Structures are given as structure tokens and as C-alpha cells.
N, C-alpha and C positions, 0 to 999 in steps of 0.2 A: 633541498628539493623545492620545486615550484608548487605554489598553492594559491588559490584565490581565497582571500580572507576578508572578514568583516571586522572593522576596528571599532564600530559602534552601531547601534540600531539606526535604521533609516538612512544608511549611507551606502554608496556603491561598493561592490567588491573591489579589492585591490590585489593585483597579481604581484607576489613577492616571494622571496626565498625564506623558508622556514626550516628549522632543524628536522632531521629525520626522526620519526617516532622511535622510541626504545621499548623493547619488550620488557614488561615488568611482572608478568604472571606466567605460570606454566600453561595457561590456556591461550596466551597471546600469539598472534600471527601478524606478520607484516604483509600487506597485500599491495601488489603493483596494480594500480587502478587502470582499467582499460575503457570503462564507460561509466559515467555518472549521470543519473537522471534527476531532473529538477521536479520538485513536488510542491504542491500548494502549501504544505507545512513549512517548507523552506522560506516561502514568502512571509508566512505568519511569524516565524522565528526572526527573520531579518527586520521585520517591522516592530519588534518588541512584544509580540503577542505572548511570549513565555517569560517575560521579565518578572523576576521574583519567584518563578515557578521552578520546580525540580527539573523540568525538561528544558529549561533555558540554559544559555551558555554560562559556563562557570569561570571562564577566563577569556581575555582578549589578547591578541586577535583570535577570531573564531573561524574555523573551517566548517562549512555546511555540507549538506548532502547525506541523506540516510538511505538511499537506494542506489547501489552501484555494484559493479562486478569487475573481476580481474583475475590475477594469478598469484598464488602464494609465492612470496619472494624471500621470506625469512621465517624460520621456526625456532622455538626455544631449544636449548641444549637438553640432552636426555635427562640430566639432573640439573634442576633449576632452583635457585634460591626461593624457598617457600614451598617446595614440593616437587615431585616428578612431573614432567611434562606429559601431555596426552598426544601420542603420535597418530592423530586421526588424519592429518593432512601432511602432504610432502611438498617440497619446493616444486613449483611448476603446475601444481593442481589448479584447475580453473574453477572459480567459485563465485557464487552470488552472495551479496552482503546486504542484509536488512539493517535497520537502525537498532532494533531491540534484540536481545538485551545484552549490553556490554557490562561484564563483571557483576552479575546478580549476587545477592547475599548468600543464597543457598540455604537459608534457615527460616525464612518467613513462611507464612501460610501459603502464598502463591508458589514459592519454590518447592514446597513439599507436596503440592498437588501433582498427581500423575495423570489426571484426566481433565480436560477442559469442558466447558458447557456444551450441551446439545450434541454430544456424541463425537465431537471432533477429537482427533488423536492429540494427546498431550505429551509433553516431554517427560523424561525420567525425573524422579524425585531429586531435588538438589539444583535444578535449573528451570527457570520460567521466564518467558518473554514478558510476563505481567508483573514481575518483581518490582515493587514500588521503590526499592533501594538501588536498582540497576541504573546505569548510565545509558544514554541513547546517542548513537553515532550521529553526528551532524547537527545535534540539538544541544545536549549538555556537554558533549565532548566532540573532538575533531572528527569530521566525516570524510567524504569522498571527493570533494573538489580539490584534489591534490594528486601529485604523482604517486604517492604512497599513503596508505592508511593503516592504522593499528586496529585490529579487530579481535573479537573473542571467538576462538575456534568452535565454541558451542552454538554460536548464533548463525553461522554461515551454512551454505549448502553447496554440494558439488553440482556443477552444471551438467545437464544431459549432453551426451555426445551429439555434436552438430549444432548446439545452441551457442550463438555468439554472445559476447559480452554486451553488445548493443541491444540484442533481443532480451537478455536477462535483466539488465539494470532496471527497466520500468516495472518488472514483475516483483522486485524486491519490496516494494511498498504498495504501489497501486494494484499490482496483480494479486499479491497475497491478501490485501485488505478486501478486495471485492470477491475473491474466491472464498475467503472465510465468511463473508456476509452471505454468500449464496449457500454455503454449507449450513450456516445458522438458520436459514429458512426452513431446513429439514423437509424439503419437497421430494416427491417421487416423480419418476419419469412421466411426462405428459401433463404435470400440473403447471399452473401459471405463476409467473413472477413479473412484477412491474419494477423497472429500474428507473427511478426518478433522477434525472440528471444523466441520461444515457449517453450524451455526446461529449463527456469530459474524459480525462485521463483514466479514471476508474471505470466510468460508464461504458466506454467502447470496448474495454476488456471484458467487462461483465456480460455484455451481449454475447461475445464469443464463448466465454465459459458456459453461460447458461444454455445456449443453443447446443453445445457439444454435450452437455449433461442430459439432453433430451427434454428440456423444459420449453414450455410455450412462453415467449418473451414479449412483453409490452414495454417498449422504450418511450420515455417521456422526456421532452426537453422543450426549450423555447426559442433559442437563437438559431438562425439559419445555418451558421457555421457548425454548431453542435449537432443539429439534425442531419446535416450533410455527412458529418463524420460517422454518425450512428448508422446511417443508411449505407455508407461505404463498406462497413464491416458486417452488417446484418445479412443473413441468408434467409431465415424464416421468420424473423421478428417483425412485429408490427410497430412502426415508429410513428408517434403522434406528437403534434405541437400543442402543448398545454394552453398556449395563448389563443388557439383557434377551436379546440374541442374540450368541453368540460368533462370532469370525471364521470358524472352521472350518465352522459351519453355513451361513453366508452363501456361503462358497466352494462348498459342495455345491449350494446353491440355484442359483448361477450355472452350475455344471456341468450341472445338469438343463436349465436354459434353453438352454444352448449345445449340449446333447446330447453332452457329453464326460464321461468318467469318470476319466481319469488325473489324479492330483494336480497334476502339472506343467502340465496344460492348463487346469485350472479356476482361476477367480479373475479379478481385474482386471488390466489391462495396466499401470496406474500408480496410485500412491497419493500424495496430497499431505498432508503432516503439518503441521497448523496449531497444535495445542495444545503447550504446553511440558511434556509429560508422557511419561514412559517407557512408560506403559501405552498411550497413544495411538499412540506409535511402533510398539510391538509389535503392536498391533491392525492397523495399516496394513500392516506387513510380512506379517502372517498372511493378508491378503487377496490378496496378489500371486501371480500365476502365475509359473512359471519364466520367466526373462529379463525380468521386469517391472522397473519403475523406481520407486524411492521418492524423491520430491521433498520435501526438508525446508525448510520456511519458518521455523519457530520456532527460537529459539536459547537454550535454558535454560542457566544458568550452568554446570551440571555436565555438559552435553552429553547425548548418547544412547549407549547401548551397543547393539551389534548382534550377531546370531548369525553366526558364520563359516559355519555350515551354509547360511544363506541366500545369502551372497555367493559362496561357493566351489562348493557343490554345486547350488544352484538358480539361480546366475548372476544374482541380483538386483543391480541397480546402485543406488547411493545418491548423490544429488547435492544440493547446496544451491541455493537460488534467492533472489535479492534484487532487488527492484524491477525496473527495466528501463531501457533507453536512452530518450532523448528521442524518437527515431523510433518506438520501441515505444509510448511514451506517446500519441503522435499516432494510431497505429494502434488502440490500445485505445479511445480516445475516439470514433473513427469507428465502430468496431464497436459500442460501447455505444449510440451514437446511432441507428445503423441498425437494431439488433436490440432496442431498448427495454430495455437492462439498466439497472436503477435500484436504488439502495440504499433500504432502508426507513429513514427518518430521523425524528428528533424535534428540533424547533428550540428554541433558547433565545436571549435577548438577551445581549449581552456582559457586562452587569453580573451575570448569573446563572451565570457559568462555574463557580463552586464548587458550585452546585446540580446542574449538568450532571455534574460529576465524581462527586458522591455517587450519582447515578442510574447512572452507568457502573459504579462499584464494586459497586452493588447488583445488577448483571446486566441492565441495560436492554437491550432487543433492538435490533438494527440499529446504525445510526450516529447519534451525537448531534452536532449542529452548532450553531454560533453564526451567526445570520444577521441580527441587528439590532445595529448598531454606534453608533447615535446620530448626531447631526448632526456632520458632518465639517467640517474647516476648509477654506476656499478655497485653492487652490494656483495658483501662477504657474509656468509651465514654466521649467526652468533654461536 
């Protein structure tokens, strides 16, 4: 089959022929990839950001992409070496594929948990996307920049009727991550959320999800391209340029709208931090009212510093948020389908992946996807 591979860090992708993946577990499925979305984490991986880390490539050449969608092309035999297969999916089923978690251990603390934090639906005991021993598609093992990809049937989700692979692929990481972050805010209808970095791949989806959840949205970004994308998808959100308006002024504007004047009462109920910038983190914290929640999605190498005045005297809580369970993935897809949440995308054929990467690094808006893979080889089910 054809695939775009990395032969080393900081090198271009190379289009080449690689062996077809083989099913090795009763949970394995072979997916015919129809759309593969490019993520910032792909860039981090290609640049060596996970070198020596459990999430890094375990062998070369490496096939990236951890957010893709397609159709089931091959399933295990009913009796498979190592145990009976799980007939959850059939050939031809259309599915979305996130990166986590491929072959989790099933026995660690995370795998045995049946609920996740903050009331989100967790997966059944024995499987967890947070398993520290699991592999991650497109990072530690081969992903979706290929005609076919090997996946774990427990990590994927059926696509809602009418949702295309092109629509689904960006939701597998960007969509699930921002949806999970919004759920972690634990807000009620009518409360306020600030999305810092609202004009990126996650941010412009977050605006749509939050609005459809009935939240009042304050979108914050700095570049014209990002702000234009945010305003393109926003219906009721207020979009502000952090380079022109400081957080304190926005807090006072919100206070006037809510007819409150005490500093502790003014501001947003939650802020989601998407950029890897201390300045962005500080801006989000500055927007929060007392007892507000700061949800951190980004993970800069040096981390963030925070003010003890905020957490001790203003009772602001800070939590991290990372993707979500398979049950939450299914919930998110249903919500996106019902409420028309869609990523702004630009498509490329597989052989132009390096051109896609160049445009991503140049600041292209929305999500860039591969959705032309060339003629695929015929398969015979195992």
C-alpha cells in the first residue's frame, strides 16, 4: 500500500510502498482511510518533540496522523489466536479513528476506572484512553497517512448517518479535545466561557460547540487570520483581539452587561487555554471571576507559572484536559451531527502531504486534511 512516511526527525515525508498491516489481536481492525487530518501534534512528533518519550515513534519509517476516518476493510476471524474476536464492527462500517488508545494493558489503575473526572462518561473497566501503557496511532505506532491503517476496535466510533469522512477526521482529535475541555468546565446553560486561541483548529470548533451548548462565548486571539476564522464560524460569540484589548477592560465590559460591579463577580466562569504561551495563560486567568475554572489544554515544555493570589485568594481552580473516553467520542460525534458543528477544512491528495505541512506552518486557517489516497489494493478478509 502507499503511505507517507518519516525516515527521521526534521525531514520531509516520503511517499512510498509499505507492507499492509496485519491483524495481531482479536480487537484489531484494518481501516481503509478516506480522510486524514493534520494536527499540531504531528508537527511536534516530526520535529522530534517526543524523542525518547513513550509517545514517540518506536520504529522507522514512521507513518503519522492520529485523527482520521474511513471504512472497516478487514476484521479478525471469529476464533483468533489469543482469544475470541469482538464482532462490534463489520466490513464496510464507516468509522472515526482517534489516536488513543491502541492496545491498552487492561490492568492498570486507569484501565480499571469506569468514570473519568468531572462527570464525563468513562469507558468500561478494562479499557481506557488514558492507559500509560497503550500505544498511540500516528505517534508511537503507524497512523492514518496511508491507504490502510491498523486500529483497535475499542478506540473507534461509528460515524453518524450523513457525516462524511472529511467532516469526521478533524473531530477525532481537535473536536474531541475541545469538546472534552468544555465538558470539564462544568458550566450550565447561560454561563460564560473564554476560549483563548479561538481562531485555531481546536478554537474554531470550540466556538461552535460552546454556542450550541447554550454558553456565552468570549473568543480571544491575536492574528488577523485567526480572528477572521473565529468570526466566520461565530454566531453569538464576542471575538476580541488580545493585542488591542486587555483582559481587565473585557472584565469590566462583562460586568456592565451582567450589572455587577465587584471584581470577584465580574468576568467569565471558565477559561480554556489553547496556546502554548504564558501570556495567553495569564490573559485567560485575568478574565476569570472568583471561583472560576481555568482548563489547560496546551502543554509547553517549560509549563506555566500561576499567581498564588488567584488560587488562594480568588479561589480559581486550574485543571488539565486531554481528549476523552470512547463514550465521550461517540457523544461528541452525535452532538456535532445534530447541531451542525463542522471544521473549516482544506483538502490535499496524499502525494501533496509536504505541501500541506508547508501551508500549516505558514498559518493556514482551519484544519488541513488528506482525502485522496489513490487506487487501493483489493483485500480478502482474514
